[in-house]
C-alpha positions in Angstrom: -0.1 -0.1 0.0 1.4 3.6 -0.7 2.4 6.2 1.7 1.7 9.8 1.6 4.4 12.1 2.9 3.5 16.1 3.2 5.2 19.0 4.9 4.1 22.6 4.7 7.6 24.6 5.7 7.1 28.3 6.7 8.5 31.2 8.6 8.1 30.5 12.4 5.0 29.3 13.7 4.1 30.4 17.2 4.4 28.2 19.5 0.9 28.2 21.0 -0.7 27.5 17.4 1.8 24.5 16.5 0.2 21.4 18.1 -3.3 22.1 17.1 -2.4 23.1 13.4 -0.8 19.9 13.0 -3.6 17.8 14.3 -6.0 20.2 12.1 -4.1 18.9 9.1 -4.1 15.4 9.6 -7.7 15.8 10.2 -8.5 18.0 7.1 -6.3 15.5 5.0 -7.8 12.5 6.1 -11.2 13.6 6.1 -11.0 14.9 2.6 -9.3 11.5 1.4 -11.9 9.3 2.9 -14.8 11.6 1.1 -13.3 11.0 -1.9 -13.7 7.3 -1.5 -10.2 6.3 -0.2 -8.9 4.3 2.9 -5.6 4.5 4.9 -4.2 2.6 7.8 -2.6 4.9 10.1 -1.7 8.8 10.0 0.4 10.7 12.2 1.1 14.2 12.7 4.4 16.1 13.2 5.6 20.0 13.9 8.3 22.0 14.5 8.4 25.8 14.4 9.0 25.8 10.8 6.9 23.0 9.3 3.9 20.8 9.7 4.1 17.2 8.5 1.7 14.7 7.8 3.2 11.1 7.6 -0.1 9.0 6.1 0.2 5.1 5.9 -1.6 2.7 4.0 -3.4 4.7 1.4 -5.5 2.7 -1.3 -3.9 3.6 -4.5 -7.1 4.0 -6.4 -10.8 5.1 -5.1 -13.3 2.3 -6.0 -15.6 2.3 -8.8 -19.1 3.2 -7.4 -22.3 2.2 -8.3 -25.4 4.0 -7.2 -29.2 3.5 -7.7 -31.4 6.6 -7.0 -35.1 5.9 -7.0 -37.1 8.8 -8.4 -40.9 9.3 -8.9 -43.5 7.2 -10.3 -43.6 7.2 -13.9 -47.6 8.6 -14.2 -46.0 11.5 -11.7 -46.3 15.1 -12.6 -43.7 16.5 -15.0 -42.3 18.8 -12.6 -41.2 15.8 -10.0 -40.0 13.9 -13.1 -37.6 16.6 -13.9 -36.5 17.5 -10.5 -35.4 14.0 -10.2 -33.7 13.9 -13.4 -31.7 17.2 -12.4 -30.8 15.9 -9.1 -29.5 12.5 -10.9 -27.6 14.5 -13.5 -29.6 13.0 -16.3 -30.6 14.8 -19.5 -33.9 12.6 -20.2 -36.0 9.8 -19.1 -34.8 7.5 -21.6 -31.3 7.8 -19.3 -33.2 6.3 -16.2 -34.4 2.8 -15.8 -38.2 1.5 -14.9 -38.2 -0.9 -12.1 -42.1 -1.9 -10.9 -43.4 -2.7 -7.2 -46.4 -4.9 -6.7 -48.0 -2.5 -4.6 -46.9 0.9 -6.0 -46.5 0.6 -9.4 -43.9 1.6 -12.0 -41.3 4.0 -10.9 -37.9 5.5 -12.4 -34.7 4.7 -11.3 -31.5 6.3 -12.1 -28.1 4.3 -12.1 -25.5 6.2 -11.3 -21.8 5.1 -11.8 -18.3 6.7 -10.7 -15.0 5.1 -11.9 -12.4 5.3 -9.5 -9.6 7.7 -9.7 -6.0 7.3 -8.7 -4.8 8.3 -5.1 -2.5 11.3 -6.7 -5.1 12.7 -8.8 -7.4 13.2 -5.7 -4.7 14.5 -3.3 -3.4 17.2 -5.9 -7.3 18.4 -6.2 -7.6 18.6 -2.4 -4.7 19.8 -1.5 -4.8 23.6 -2.8 -8.3 23.9 -0.6 -7.1 22.6 2.8 -4.0 25.0 2.5 -5.9 27.6 1.2 -8.8 27.6 3.7 -6.5 26.5 6.7 -8.2 27.3 10.0 -5.3 29.6 11.8 -6.5 31.8 14.4 -4.4 34.4 12.6 -3.2 34.6 9.5 -1.3 37.1 7.3 -0.5 38.0 3.5 3.0 38.8 2.4 4.9 39.7 -0.7 3.9 41.5 -3.9 0.7 38.9 -4.1 -0.7 40.1 -0.8 -2.2 43.2 -2.7 -4.1 41.3 -4.6 -7.9 40.0 -3.8 -8.0 36.2 -2.9 -4.1 35.9 -2.6 -3.0 33.1 0.1 -3.1 33.9 3.5 -0.9 31.6 6.0 0.1 32.1 9.6 3.8 33.2 8.7 4.7 33.4 5.0 4.7 29.6 3.1 7.7 28.8 1.6 8.1 25.4 0.3 5.5 22.3 0.1 6.7 18.5 0.0 4.6 15.9 -1.6 5.6 12.5 -2.3 3.5 9.4 -2.8 4.0 5.4 -3.4 4.8 2.3 -1.9 8.0 1.3 0.0 9.1 -0.8 -3.0 9.2 1.7 -5.4 10.6 5.4 -5.7 7.7 7.6 -4.6 6.2 10.1 -7.4 5.6 14.1 -6.3 2.0 14.5 -6.4 1.9 17.9 -8.3 -0.1 20.8 -7.2 0.5 24.6 -7.0 -0.8 27.2 -4.6 -0.3 31.0 -5.4 2.8 30.1 -7.3 4.1 27.6 -4.6 4.4 24.4 -6.5 4.8 20.7 -4.6 8.0 19.1 -4.6 10.4 16.7 -3.1 12.5 19.2 -1.6 12.9 20.6 2.0 15.4 22.6 4.1 16.9 21.8 7.6 17.8 23.6 10.2 18.0 27.5 9.2 21.7 28.2 10.4 23.5 24.7 10.7 22.0 23.2 7.4 20.4 25.8 5.3 20.8 24.0 1.8 18.1 22.1 -0.3 17.4 18.1 0.8 15.7 15.7 -1.5 13.4 13.3 0.0 11.5 10.3 -0.9 9.6 8.8 1.8 8.9 9.8 5.7 11.7 7.5 7.3 14.1 8.9 4.6 12.9 12.5 5.4 13.5 12.3 9.2 16.8 10.7 8.9 17.8 13.5 6.7 16.5 16.1 8.8 18.1 14.9 11.6 21.4 15.0 9.7 20.2 18.4 9.1 19.8 19.4 13.1 16.0 19.3 12.9 14.5 16.9 15.7 10.9 16.5 13.6 9.4 14.5 16.8 8.0 17.6 19.6 7.6 15.0 22.2 11.4 14.0 21.3 12.2 17.5 21.6 10.5 17.9 25.0 12.3 14.7 26.3 15.5 16.0 25.2 14.9 19.4 27.0 13.7 17.8 30.1 16.3 15.1 30.3 19.4 17.7 29.6 18.0 20.4 32.0 17.7 17.9 34.9 21.0 16.4 34.2 22.7 20.1 33.4 20.9 21.2 37.0 22.2 18.0 38.9 25.7 18.1 37.6 25.7 21.7 39.4 24.3 20.3 42.5 20.9 22.0 41.4 17.5 20.6 41.1 15.1 21.8 37.9 12.1 23.4 38.9 9.6 21.7 36.4 6.9 23.3 34.5 4.8 21.3 31.6 3.4 24.5 29.9 7.2 26.3 29.6 8.4 22.8 28.4 5.4 22.7 25.5 6.2 26.1 24.6 10.1 26.1 24.1 9.8 22.4 22.4 7.9 25.0 19.8 10.5 27.4 19.8 13.7 25.1 18.6 14.0 22.3 15.8 17.8 21.8 17.7 17.4 21.8 21.2 20.9 22.6 23.1 20.1 23.1 26.9 22.5 26.0 28.5 23.3 27.8 32.2 22.8 31.3 32.9 23.1 33.1 36.3 21.8 36.2 37.9 23.1 37.9 41.2 22.4 36.3 44.8 20.8 39.3 45.7 17.5 39.3 43.8 16.7 35.9 45.7 15.1 38.3 48.4 12.3 38.5 45.7 9.6 35.8 46.1 10.4 32.7 44.2 7.2 33.3 42.7 8.0 36.7 41.2 11.3 35.5 40.2 10.1 31.9 38.4 7.3 34.1 36.4 10.1 36.9 35.4 11.9 34.7 33.8 9.7 32.3 32.3 7.3 34.9 31.2 10.3 37.4 29.8 13.2 34.7 28.6 11.1 31.4 28.6 13.8 29.9 30.9 13.3 27.5 33.6 14.3 28.1 37.2 16.3 25.7 39.4 16.7 25.1 43.1 18.8 23.6 45.5 19.1 19.8 45.9 16.2 18.9 48.4 14.9 22.4 48.9 11.3 22.9 48.1 11.0 26.5 48.7 13.8 28.2 47.9 15.7 29.2 44.4 18.9 29.1 43.1 20.5 32.2 41.2 20.6 29.6 38.2 18.4 29.3 35.5 18.3 27.0 32.1 18.1 28.4 28.7 17.1 26.6 25.7 19.0 27.4 22.6 18.1 26.7 19.0 22.1 26.3 18.0 25.3 24.7 18.9 27.6 27.8 19.4 31.0 27.5 18.9 31.8 29.0 21.8 29.8 26.3 24.1 27.2 28.8 24.6 28.7 31.6 27.0 27.9 34.4 24.7 24.0 32.9 24.9 24.0 32.7 28.7 25.6 35.9 29.2 23.1 37.6 26.8 20.2 35.8 28.4 21.6 36.4 31.8 21.5 40.5 31.1 18.1 40.5 30.1 17.2 38.3 33.3 19.2 40.8 35.6 17.3 43.9 34.0 13.6 42.1 34.5 14.6 41.2 38.1 15.9 44.3 38.7 12.6 45.8 38.0 10.8 42.9 40.0 13.2 43.9 42.9 11.9 47.4 42.7 8.1 46.5 42.7 8.7 43.9 45.6 10.5 46.4 48.1 8.0 49.1 47.0 5.3 46.9 48.1 6.7 46.3 51.6 7.0 49.9 52.5 4.4 52.2 53.4 1.7 54.1 51.2 2.8 57.8 50.7 -1.4 58.6 51.2 -2.3 56.6 54.8 -3.8 59.6 56.2 -6.5 59.5 53.7 -7.1 56.0 54.1 -8.5 56.0 57.5 -11.8 55.9 56.7 -11.7 52.8 54.9 -9.5 51.2 56.9 -11.9 51.7 60.0 -14.6 50.2 57.7 -13.1 47.2 57.2 -11.1 46.6 60.7 -7.9 47.0 58.8 -4.4 47.7 60.6 -2.8 50.5 58.6 0.6 49.4 60.1 0.2 46.3 57.8 1.2 46.5 53.9 -1.6 44.3 52.8 -4.2 46.3 55.0 -3.2 49.6 53.7 -3.6 48.1 50.0 -6.9 47.2 50.8 -8.0 50.4 52.5 -6.2 52.1 49.1 -8.7 49.6 46.9 -11.7 51.2 48.7 -10.3 54.5 48.9 -10.1 54.8 45.2 -13.6 53.3 44.5 -12.1 50.9 41.8 -15.0 49.7 39.8 -16.0 46.3 39.8 -18.8 46.7 37.4 -20.7 49.7 36.6 -24.0 48.1 37.7 -22.5 46.2 40.8 -20.5 48.8 42.5 -16.9 49.2 43.6 -14.3 46.5 44.6 -14.7 47.8 48.1 -18.5 47.1 48.0 -18.1 43.8 46.6 -15.3 42.9 48.9 -17.8 44.0 51.6 -20.4 41.7 50.3 -18.0 38.8 49.9 -17.0 39.2 54.1 -21.1 39.2 55.1 -21.6 36.1 52.9 -18.2 34.4 54.4 -19.5 34.8 57.5 -22.8 33.4 57.2 -21.1 30.4 55.3 -18.4 29.9 57.7 -20.6 27.6 60.3 -21.7 25.4 57.3 -17.9 24.4 56.3 -16.2 24.5 59.8 -14.6 27.8 59.7 -14.0 30.4 62.1 -16.4 33.3 61.2 -13.8 35.9 62.1 -11.2 34.5 60.2 -13.5 34.2 56.9 -14.1 37.8 57.3 -10.5 38.7 57.7 -9.5 36.4 54.8 -12.4 37.9 52.5 -11.2 41.6 53.8 -7.6 40.8 52.3 -8.7 38.4 49.7 -8.7 41.3 46.9 -6.0 43.6 48.3 -3.0 42.6 46.3 -4.9 44.1 43.2 -3.3 47.1 44.4 0.2 45.7 44.7 3.2 46.5 42.2 3.6 43.1 41.6 0.6 42.2 40.6 -0.1 45.0 38.2 3.1 43.8 36.6 2.2 40.1 36.5 -1.6 39.6 36.7 -1.4 35.8 36.9 0.2 36.2 40.6 -3.2 37.4 41.8 -4.0 35.4 44.9 -0.2 34.2 45.3 1.5 37.3 46.0 -1.4 38.0 48.5 -0.9 34.9 50.5 2.8 35.7 50.4 2.3 39.3 51.8 0.0 38.0 54.2 2.6 35.3 55.5 4.9 38.1 55.9 2.5 40.2 57.9 1.7 37.2 60.3 -1.4 36.4 59.1 -3.2 33.2 60.1 -2.3 30.4 58.0 -5.8 29.6 56.9 -6.2 33.5 56.2 -3.0 33.5 53.8 -4.2 30.4 52.2 -7.6 31.5 51.7 -6.4 35.0 49.9 -4.8 32.2 47.1 -7.4 29.5 46.9 -10.4 31.6 47.1 -9.7 31.9 43.2 -10.1 28.1 42.9 -10.9 26.1 41.1 -10.0 27.8 38.2 -10.9 25.1 35.4 -12.0 21.3 35.6 -8.7 20.1 36.3 -7.7 22.6 39.1 -7.6 21.3 42.6 -10.0 22.4 45.2 -9.8 24.4 48.3 -10.1 22.5 51.1 -9.0 24.8 54.1 -12.7 25.6 55.3 -11.4 29.3 55.8 -10.7 29.1 52.1 -14.0 27.2 51.3 -16.3 29.9 53.1 -14.3 33.0 51.2 -14.3 30.8 47.8 -18.4 30.2 47.9 -18.8 33.7 49.1 -16.7 35.2 45.8 -18.2 32.9 43.3 -22.1 33.3 44.8 -21.4 37.1 44.8 -20.5 36.9 41.0 -23.6 34.5 40.3 -26.3 36.2 42.3 -24.7 40.0 41.2 -24.4 39.2 37.3 -27.9 37.4 37.6 -29.3 40.5 39.2 -28.4 42.8 36.6 -29.6 40.3 33.8 -25.9 40.0 32.2 -26.2 35.9 31.8 -23.9 33.8 29.6 -25.4 33.4 25.9 -24.1 30.8 23.8 -20.7 30.8 23.4 -20.5 34.3 25.3 -19.4 34.2 28.9 -17.0 37.4 29.3 -17.4 37.0 33.5 -16.5 33.5 33.2 -20.2 32.8 35.1 -20.2 29.1 34.0 -16.6 28.4 35.5 -17.6 30.1 38.8 -20.6 27.9 39.0 -19.1 24.7 38.1 -16.6 25.8 40.7 -19.6 26.2 43.4 -20.3 22.5 42.1 -16.9 21.0 42.7 -16.4 22.7 45.7 -19.7 21.5 47.5 -19.6 18.1 46.1 -15.9 17.3 46.6 -16.2 18.8 49.9 -19.6 17.3 51.1 -20.6 20.8 51.8 -24.6 20.8 52.0 -25.8 24.2 51.0 -29.1 25.3 49.9 -28.8 27.2 47.3 -32.5 28.5 47.1 -31.5 30.8 49.7 -29.1 32.8 47.6 -30.3 32.0 44.1 -33.3 32.5 42.1 -35.1 29.5 40.2 -33.6 30.7 36.8 -29.8 30.8 38.4 -30.5 27.3 40.4 -31.7 25.6 36.9 -28.3 27.2 35.8 -26.5 25.4 38.3 -28.7 22.2 37.3 -27.2 22.7 34.1 -23.8 23.1 34.9 -24.4 20.1 37.5 -25.6 17.7 34.5 -22.2 18.4 32.8 -20.0 17.9 35.8 -21.8 14.8 36.4 -21.7 13.2 32.9 -17.9 14.1 32.9 -17.7 12.1 36.3 -19.4 9.2 34.1 -23.0 9.2 35.4 -25.9 8.5 33.3 -27.7 11.9 31.6 -31.1 10.0 32.0 -30.3 9.7 36.0 -29.7 12.8 36.4 -32.3 14.3 34.7 -34.9 11.8 36.6 -33.3 12.8 40.3 -33.2 16.7 38.9 -37.4 16.3 37.6 -38.6 14.9 40.9 -39.8 18.2 43.1 -41.5 18.7 46.6 -44.0 16.1 47.4 -46.5 15.6 50.1 -45.5 12.7 52.5 -48.3 10.5 53.8 -46.7 10.5 57.1 -49.5 12.9 59.1 -49.7 15.3 56.0 -46.0 16.8 56.4 -44.0 17.9 53.5 -40.6 16.4 52.2 -38.7 19.3 51.4 -37.0 19.1 47.7 -33.4 18.6 47.7 -32.7 19.9 44.3 -31.5 23.0 45.8 -28.8 21.5 47.8 -26.2 19.8 45.0 -24.7 17.5 47.3 -27.7 15.8 47.8 -28.6 15.7 44.2 -25.5 14.0 43.7 -26.1 11.5 46.7 -29.6 10.4 44.9 -27.9 10.1 41.4 -25.3 7.8 42.8 -28.0 5.8 45.1 -30.6 5.6 41.7 -27.3 4.3 39.9 -26.6 1.6 42.5 -30.1 0.4 42.5 -30.6 0.0 38.6 -27.6 -1.9 38.6 -29.6 -5.1 40.8 -32.2 -6.9 39.3 -34.7 -5.7 42.0 -34.0 -1.8 40.6 -34.7 -2.9 36.7 -37.8 -4.8 37.5 -39.0 -1.7 39.8 -38.2 0.5 36.8 -40.1 -1.6 34.6 -42.8 -2.3 36.5 -43.3 1.6 38.1 -43.1 2.8 34.4 -45.8 0.5 33.7 -47.7 1.9 36.3 -47.1 5.5 35.3 -48.1 5.0 31.3 -51.4 3.5 32.2 -52.2 6.3 34.9 -51.0 8.8 32.4 -52.7 7.8 29.4 -56.4 7.2 31.7 -55.5 10.8 32.9 -55.1 11.8 29.2 -58.6 10.4 28.6 -60.1 11.8 31.5 -60.6 8.8 33.3 -61.4 9.5 37.2 -58.7 8.8 40.0 -59.7 8.1 43.5 -58.7 11.2 45.8 -57.7 8.8 48.3 -57.6 4.8 48.4 -60.5 3.0 49.7 -59.5 -0.1 51.4 -62.7 -1.5 51.3 -62.5 -1.8 47.5 -59.1 -3.8 47.5 -60.9 -6.9 47.0 -57.8 -9.1 45.3 -55.1 -10.2 47.6 -52.5 -8.9 45.0 -53.9 -5.2 45.4 -54.2 -5.7 48.9 -50.4 -6.5 49.4 -49.6 -3.9 46.8 -51.2 -1.2 49.2 -49.5 -2.5 52.3 -46.3 -2.8 50.4 -46.6 1.1 49.1 -47.8 2.1 52.3 -44.6 0.3 54.2 -42.4 2.0 51.4 -43.2 5.3 51.5 -43.1 5.4 55.4 -39.4 3.8 55.1 -38.6 6.0 52.4 -39.7 9.2 54.3 -37.9 8.2 57.2 -34.3 7.8 55.2 -34.9 10.9 53.3 -35.5 12.6 56.3 -31.8 11.3 57.1 -30.6 12.0 53.9 -30.0 8.2 53.4 -30.8 8.0 49.9 -29.4 4.4 49.4 -31.7 3.1 52.2 -34.6 5.3 50.4 -33.7 3.2 47.3 -33.6 -0.1 49.1 -36.9 0.8 50.9 -38.7 1.5 47.4 -37.0 -1.7 45.7 -39.5 -3.7 48.3 -42.0 -2.6 45.8 -40.9 -4.9 43.0 -42.5 -7.9 43.8 -45.9 -6.8 44.7 -46.2 -4.3 41.6 -45.2 -7.7 39.6 -47.9 -9.5 41.5 -50.7 -6.9 41.3 -50.0 -6.4 37.1 -50.5 -10.2 36.8 -53.5 -10.7 38.7 -55.7 -7.5 38.5 -57.1 -5.8 35.9 -56.9 -2.4 36.5 -59.4 -0.8 34.0 -62.4 -2.7 35.7 -66.0 -2.6 34.3 -66.7 -0.8 37.9 -66.0 3.0 37.7 -65.1 3.2 41.8 -62.9 -0.4 41.5 -61.0 1.3 38.4 -60.8 4.9 40.1 -59.5 3.3 43.3 -56.4 1.1 41.5 -55.6 3.8 39.7 -55.1 5.5 43.1 -53.1 2.8 43.8 -50.8 3.3 40.7 -50.7 7.0 41.9 -49.3 6.1 45.1 -46.9 4.2 43.3 -45.7 7.1 41.6 -45.9 9.3 44.3 -43.9 7.2 46.4 -40.7 6.8 43.9 -41.3 10.3 42.6 -39.7 11.4 46.1 -36.0 10.2 44.8 -36.5 10.3 41.4 -39.1 10.7 38.0 -38.8 7.2 37.0 -40.6 8.0 33.5 -37.0 9.8 32.5 -35.2 6.9 32.9 -34.3 5.2 29.7 -35.1 1.3 29.5 
């Protein structure tokens, strides 16, 4: 079977775009070839800063001949219908159509469409220009003289060459010939920009990889990452250090080099007084370098950093290391200034006294000063939701209210809330917004705050995404919940809700954060006290997404959420809906799933749905259903047994629900399985006697009510 090798070589592609672009190329090419009638055994994409490559193995040499019979209208159909059929089938007249006979429908036209197969290289040459021209780059550009012409090629960076060869291993592959904006495909590529800039003629993928390697290009991005990581670890270890690993940075730097060479750089030790987070971010953001720490240390850094170069320098990299060191020192000098400024008193302390008194702040402490200034300046949070100071006051009040629910000290929760946004006024966060929270925690520790307060300042933003960890410290839980609930209730109040794909205030993330916090920390929180019905519905939608990601069945989630407040047979009391308590919803879904994995559960589901279907059909017809069950009309032993079983199951389930033991409630309902089966085997619901029929329908309604306390069984598949 022939193989296809494709390379699109250009100027440097931004590192953040490379992986997705290579995947897009694989999908676009394989989809187009399959749609054209070809098949293949495997496809693998590769990328470097200057090329996207596709290795496609086992491609069929030719598409199959296709014969399609397209059924048309009856031969006596109106002329317009016949003409439309002919146009759609590509026929010029009915003489080109066949007539077939159906014993029931009579004679009708059939168009037999035959398409001859085509050579794979012709198909490739046909589809590739369109794929290249319409490639889905996030951003693209035109260049050169052609850039002034309408419809000229756009690419992420100037496209320089196209390599496209096709053929079996046993033969010399052919060049698939096509052209895009004056760039004609060939069998030539180029190696490293500096080390091997000459043209390289290649045949197939293995030959291509080998020649690129000789020309100082490591094609496989994962291999480049391994080289960088292993060499960086070894270089650090050889100097008595330990590499501070960073997967995101590793991914980025592997997309900046084709031939990775790892070097060490240094800066003055005086800069180590800066918080490690600031040093690391400064060096990462500005120079794309890794930092190191002394072996065995987890908090301290060394004054050494790791550079990933793209060339093998003749001086062993001394000039490169020196140049990077100069830039790092300049950046760290700025960071040191920011750090020292943040530790000093603000010049306008006299004007901050009112704000300090409002929030109980100590103006002898740097972080307190920054919070006072945040309030004093009236920094806007949102035009319709007030200032940051007003938002902090709301968060503090809500955190104090939530503290007992999560086992937190209310006063610590308030203190943490008051300082949570203070680092917005620091110089370091002004320069590095990514450090918001982390710097607040560092500064809180330096001024002697309670460890839980310091932790909450950083962790109240968490989780920032589905893979981020959730806070576990009780004070952090209180402030994190308060922060997110204030966001959600506030934006709901001003009708600024997510629409479609637009969510400018990250409210979906905030709702998912609340869900993860309460579920993963087992917090029982009644959202109806904080959210209106529409916002509660939004939480339910997010909860469905969360539970489906956890492997829960969507129909079980719908069944639980569809069960609302119901009356209890026990002395007329009401069992409140637990749908506003997300933790209880999750427990009910889990318990329902466990029940339905048993034979009793499966049979109970079948019997309950049968009862509900009969009842629904009769209600639709207007058949009378008795308001109460008359035990005197229960003549058959099976209906008497079912009545007794339902009464007992309702009582036990209600008691279990009051204790929030949903597994026990499910077990109580499972006891209905045999009485329901026996009832349907031995009793005719639609009895001729109106009173008996109404009484039996009321008995079915009791089944629906009993099971409805934990789930709406009609929503469950099966």
